[in-house]
C-alpha positions in Angstrom: 20.5 120.6 69.1 19.4 117.1 68.1 20.6 114.2 69.0 22.3 113.1 66.1 24.0 116.9 66.2 25.1 116.1 69.6 26.3 112.9 68.9 28.2 114.1 66.5 29.8 116.9 68.3 30.6 114.1 71.4 32.3 112.4 68.9 34.4 115.3 67.3 35.7 116.5 71.0 36.9 112.9 71.5 38.9 112.8 68.4 40.5 116.2 69.1 40.9 115.3 73.0 44.3 113.4 73.6 46.2 112.4 77.2 47.4 115.0 79.2 51.1 115.0 79.8 52.8 114.0 82.8 53.9 117.8 83.5 50.4 118.7 82.4 48.4 116.5 85.4 51.1 117.6 87.4 50.1 121.5 86.9 46.7 120.8 87.6 47.7 118.6 90.6 49.4 121.5 92.1 47.1 123.9 91.1 44.2 122.1 92.9 46.6 121.6 95.6 47.2 125.6 96.1 43.4 126.0 95.8 42.5 123.4 98.5 45.2 124.8 101.1 43.6 128.4 100.6 40.3 128.0 101.0 41.4 126.2 104.4 43.4 128.6 105.7 40.6 131.0 104.9 38.0 128.6 106.3 40.8 128.7 109.3 40.8 132.5 109.6 37.2 133.0 109.4 36.8 130.3 112.2 39.2 131.9 114.7 38.2 135.6 114.5 34.5 134.3 115.3 35.6 132.1 118.1 38.0 135.5 119.1 35.1 137.9 118.2 32.5 135.7 120.5 35.2 135.3 123.8 34.9 131.8 123.0 37.6 129.9 124.5 
């Protein structure tokens, strides 16, 4: 892929792309928040289990 082809494809993407609606934005925000919370819970559980298995405080 040459520079001209890349530039054309970038221009095409910008022409087709559109600003997300409020509903779409909120959906992505919810999904992101759920993912962050899920990772936090998993991290907490793993740390808790490691401390419990090592006989820590």
